Structure formats: C-alpha cells, structure tokens
N, C-alpha and C positions, 0 to 999 in steps of 0.2 A: 504494500500500500504506500502510495506517495503522500507525503504531508506537505501542504502548501499553506501560505498565509493569505490574509485578506488584502495584501498589497496590490496596487495596480501597476507596479513596475515589473520588469521582466523577472521571471523565476525559472529555475532550471531543475531538471531531474533526469536520471538515467534509467533506461529500460534495455532489455535484450529482445529485440524484435525478431520476427521470423526471417526477414531479409533486410539488408541494409539499403536504404533509399536516401536520395539527396533532397527529395521534395515529397512531402506527405500532406494528407488532410487529417486534421485533428478535430474530433467531435467530443464535446463535453456535455454530459447529461446530469442535471441536478436530480438526485434520487427523491427529493421531497416533492418537487413540482413536476417531474418527468419532462422538463423542457430541455431540448437539445440545442446547443449553439456550436457553430463552426468557429474555431479559433485559429488565427494566423500564428504559426510557430515556425521557428528555424530549427533545423536538425543538423547535428554533426555525428559522424560515425567513427569510432575508434576501438579497435580490439574486440569487436563483436557487440559493443555497447552503442546505443544511440542516445545522445544527449538532446533533450527537447527543451527549448527555451522560448518563452512567450509571456506576454502580458494577458492575463485571463480576464479580458474585458469584452463587451459586446461591440457592435458597430458604432454605437454612440458613446463609447468610452465609459460605460457604466460597469462597475465591478460585478463580476459574476460569482466571485468567491465570497461566501457568507460564513461567518464564524460558526463552528460546530456543525457543519453540514458534510454529508457524504456525497460524492460524485462518482460517476463511472465515466470512462473515456475509451475511445477507440482511435487507433492510428491506422490510417488506410493509405495504401498505394493504389490509386484509382478506386475501384470498388472492392479490392481485396484487403481484408483486415490483416495487418501484420503485427498488431499488438492490441491487447485489451487489458484494462486495469481499473483500479479505483483510487480515489483521492479523498483525503480527509483534510478539511480546512480548519486551521487553528492558528491563533497568534501566540500560543503558549510556547515558550522556549526552554523551560526547565522540565524536560520529560523525565518521569520516573523510570529508572532502569528496571526492567522486568527480568527476573532470573527464575527459571523453571525449578531450580533446586533450592531456592531460598526457603529456609525453615522446614523443609521436608526430610532432609537426611539428618538423622541423629544417631549417635553412637551409644549403645547400651553397655554400661560398665558394671551392672549389678549382679552378674553371674560369673562363674568360672567356666573353664573349658573342659570340664569332666564329662566323659561319655560313658554311658552304661550300655554294655553289649549283652544281649540276652541270648 
C-alpha cells in the first residue's frame, strides 16, 4: 500500500509493474465516493522499478487526496493494466512501527529439563 499526503505538490512512489513503459495512464478511484479521475504522472524506470511522480489534483487544481481516505489506482499502457494498487492518504509522519513478534514470544524459566521415559 502506498501512503501519500494531502499535499498538492508532486509526490513520488515506486511500484514493480508488469512491463516497463515510458508513458502511462494513471487512474485514481476514491473508495468512498467511487469517483475515478485520470491523473497526469511522469514515470521513470530503473532496475525493474517504476517511479511514479505526480500532483494528485483534478483538472481545476482541486486536491483529490483527502485525509484518512483509501484509494485504488491502476497504471495502464493503452488499455492494458500493468499495475494495480491502493493508496492511503494521511498527513501523519510518526508511524508506529509494527512488529509481528512484539510481546508474543516469551521464555518460560519455571521448569527444569527433566524427562520421564516410561
């Protein structure tokens, strides 16, 4: 999942597309309103990654990114989808680090290693 802010200036993120293209179509869909907008983006390709850079605004320069909303997007080469993903919009910068092992692994020291064989 890509995390972007409500900024109207250019923002960038990387994806691994199905094929490297120099010119693409980027469609952004707000999951709350189900409204889809075509966004003008610039792309660069390097080592299998595509860097997408663009200002996420509509044709009248209105900001499309709203705080705490989810979006889906597709990157197309003509009519062929080369990447599909999701975006979360937040202005939060201090993300909590999630650790799958945090507080779950404990060592038990209340027994000895004696085995009983019957």
